[in-house]
N, C-alpha and C positions, 0 to 999 in steps of 0.2 A: 730038311726038317731040323729045327732048332731043338737042342736038348738042354737040360739043366734048369736052373732056376733064374728067373728074371723078374725085375720089379719095374713097373712103369712109374717112375718118380714124378713125372709131369702129371699123371693122372691123380696120384696121391696129393700133390700140391693143389691141383684144381679142385679136387673133392674137398680138401680142407678149407679152401677159400669159399667155395659154394656153401658148404654146410655151416660155416661160420656166419655167412650172410643170412642163411635161413634161420639160424638160431636167433639172430638179432630181430628178424622179422616176426618170428613166433612170439618172442618176448614183447615186442612193441604192439602187435595186433592183440595178443592176449591181454596185455595191460589196458589198452584202450577199450577193447570190447567188454572186459569184465569190470572196468572202473565203475565204482559205485554199487556193485552188486552185493557188497558185504554190509551195506548199511540199509536199514529199513526205517520207515517212519513208524512211530508208536501206533499200535493198533492196525497195522497193515493186514493182519489176518483176523481182525475183529477181536472181540472180548474173549471168545472161546479159544481162538488161536493163541492169544496171549497166555491164557490160563494153562493150556497144554504145551506151551513152548514151541509153537510152530515158527515164530519169528527167530528165536535163537537157533533152532535147528536149520532153518533156511540160511541164516548167516554163517553157521559152521560149514554147511555144504558149499556155499558160495566161496568162503575162504579156502576150502579144500581145492576148489577149482582154480582159484587164483594161484595158490601154492603149487598145484600140479603143473600149470602152464609155466610158471617160473622155473620149476625143477626140470621140466622138459627142455626149456630153452638153455638152461645152464648145462644140462647133460649133453645136449647136441653141440654146444659150444666147446665143452671139454673134449668131446670125441673128435671134433674137427681139429682142435689143436694137437691132439695125439696123432691123428692121421698125418697132419703136416709134419710133425716132428719125426714120424717114422720115415717119411720120404727124405727128409734132411739127413737122418741117420744113415740111410742106404747110400746117399750120395757121398757122405763123409767116409763111409766104409769102403766104397769103391775107390775113392781117391787114395786112401791109406793102402789098400791092397795093391793098387797100381804102382804107388811109390815103392812099396816093399818089393814087388816083382822087378821093378827097374833097378833097385839097389842089388837084388840078388843076381840079376843078369850081368852086372858090372863086376862081380867077384870072380 
């Protein structure tokens, strides 16, 4: 039975790459799917809709959706980058620790 702490750096690297790809896809799909939803033709909700501000409210809601997808994509991309950096940091730490132990053994 293995004891102690271990890190699967290959899994961190793979997750970072996969999540980064997903972030790009979310951004692309969200952008293409929501394209044009923030603009409406005048009178789309009729005269009463214009008077009570339904068009403007719809545009604000649609823009919030577009902004939300962009934020989700950016957040996932940033998270993927940090996961990848964490894996790299563990690899570097292991290399430093190994070198330190080798030097200590030579003394």
